[in-house]
Structure formats: structure tokens, C-alpha cells
GUTOR-831501 format. One line per field, with one value per residue (C-alpha): residue number from 1; residue in three letters; x negated, y, z negated. Coordinates in nm, 2 decimals. Example, Ala and Ser with C-alpha at 12.3 -4.5 7.8 and 13.67 -1.06 7.14 Angstrom:
resi <- (1:2)
resn <- (ALA:SER)
c1 <- (-1.23:-1.37)
c2 <- (-0.45:-0.11)
c3 <- (-0.78:-0.71)
This chain:
resi <- (1:2:3:4:5:6:7:8:9:10:11:12:13:14:15:16:17:18:19:20:21:22:23:24:25:26:27:28:29:30:31:32:33:34:35:36:37:38:39:40:41:42:43:44:45:46:47:48:49:50:51:52:53:54:55:56:57:58:59:60:61:62:63:64:65:66:67:68:69:70:71:72:73:74:75:76:77:78:79:80:81:82:83:84:85:86:87:88:89:90:91:92)
resn <- (MET:PRO:ASP:PHE:GLU:SER:ILE:ILE:LYS:PHE:PHE:VAL:MET:VAL:GLY:GLY:SER:LEU:LEU:VAL:LEU:ILE:GLY:ALA:GLY:PHE:ALA:LEU:LYS:ALA:LEU:PHE:ARG:ARG:SER:ALA:PRO:LYS:ALA:LEU:SER:ALA:ASP:HIS:LEU:HIS:GLU:LEU:GLU:ALA:ARG:LEU:ALA:GLU:LEU:ASP:LYS:LEU:PRO:ASP:VAL:GLU:THR:ARG:LEU:ALA:GLU:LEU:GLU:GLU:ARG:VAL:ASP:PHE:ALA:GLU:ARG:ALA:LEU:GLY:ASP:VAL:ARG:GLY:ARG:ALA:HIS:LEU:PRO:PRO:LYS:VAL)
c1 <- (-0.69:-0.88:-1.23:-1.49:-1.60:-1.21:-1.16:-1.49:-1.34:-1.03:-1.16:-1.43:-1.12:-0.89:-1.20:-1.29:-0.93:-0.92:-1.22:-1.09:-0.74:-1.02:-1.20:-0.95:-0.73:-1.08:-1.09:-0.71:-0.72:-1.06:-0.82:-0.54:-0.77:-0.91:-0.64:-0.42:-0.36:-0.65:-0.54:-0.59:-0.80:-0.64:-0.85:-0.71:-0.36:-0.33:-0.51:-0.22:0.03:-0.15:-0.12:0.17:0.30:0.14:0.32:0.67:0.62:0.55:0.95:0.96:0.72:0.90:1.14:0.91:0.76:1.12:1.21:0.89:0.95:1.29:1.12:0.86:1.18:1.32:1.03:0.94:1.34:1.35:1.00:1.13:1.43:1.23:0.99:1.30:1.44:1.12:1.14:1.50:1.59:1.71:2.08:2.18)
c2 <- (-0.79:-0.63:-0.63:-0.81:-0.51:-0.45:-0.82:-0.78:-0.42:-0.63:-0.88:-0.68:-0.48:-0.74:-0.92:-0.61:-0.57:-0.93:-0.85:-0.58:-0.75:-1.04:-0.79:-0.64:-0.98:-1.02:-0.71:-0.79:-1.12:-1.00:-0.72:-0.96:-1.18:-0.96:-0.79:-1.12:-1.23:-1.45:-1.77:-1.66:-1.90:-2.05:-1.83:-1.52:-1.63:-1.66:-1.36:-1.14:-1.37:-1.25:-0.87:-0.92:-1.04:-0.75:-0.51:-0.66:-0.57:-0.21:-0.16:-0.24:-0.02:0.24:0.22:0.19:0.55:0.69:0.59:0.74:1.03:1.08:0.98:1.26:1.55:1.44:1.51:1.83:1.92:1.82:1.98:2.28:2.27:2.27:2.55:2.74:2.68:2.77:3.08:3.15:3.31:3.08:3.05:3.24)
c3 <- (6.31:5.98:6.05:5.84:5.59:5.53:5.41:5.18:5.06:4.95:4.78:4.59:4.47:4.39:4.20:4.04:3.88:3.79:3.56:3.43:3.34:3.20:2.97:2.84:2.77:2.62:2.40:2.27:2.15:1.95:1.80:1.69:1.58:1.31:1.23:1.20:0.80:0.62:0.46:0.08:-0.18:-0.46:-0.66:-0.50:-0.53:-0.86:-0.92:-0.75:-0.87:-1.22:-1.09:-0.96:-1.33:-1.53:-1.31:-1.39:-1.69:-1.59:-1.68:-2.01:-2.08:-1.90:-2.17:-2.46:-2.33:-2.30:-2.64:-2.77:-2.60:-2.79:-3.12:-3.05:-2.91:-3.25:-3.49:-3.36:-3.40:-3.76:-3.85:-3.68:-3.88:-4.19:-4.07:-4.05:-4.38:-4.56:-4.45:-4.57:-4.89:-5.10:-5.21:-5.53)
């Protein structure tokens, strides 16, 4: 039959383990509560929707930028052609 001291050690070990598990549970609960998404206010939601609408306009901006790049390239080539012809002797 186990003596009284062994029984006390057993209960202290079990109690200590339970305290560690309970503490870990509280820590995990606090961690998940902190990382959980918060409810958005109506003003914040409208602000995010406005930003999203601005981002939706970006493909239009990219298209216009590509068109402008093509125009600049054309103007540079045309200017180069004019400058090249200016150095040629006149046709007889």
C-alpha cells in the first residue's frame, strides 16, 4: 500500500500539471482573441470601399500609360527621321 507521502506527491504533480494546462489555455485564448478580426465601423467600411474603387481604376491608368509610351516612341522616331534628313545633301 502506498504511503501518505507518495499520495501527496501524486496529487501535487497532477495539480501542477492541471495548473500548467489551464494557464496555457488562457494564454492561447488571449492570443486568438487578439488576432481575431474586429468588426468594422461603417465609416471605415466606406473608406475601404472608396480605396477599392480607386484601385479598380488602375487598369485604365495602365492602358493610358501604355498608349502614351507608344506616342512618345513614335514622336522620338519621327524626330530622329527629321534630324537625319536635315543632314542629307539636297536632291538634285
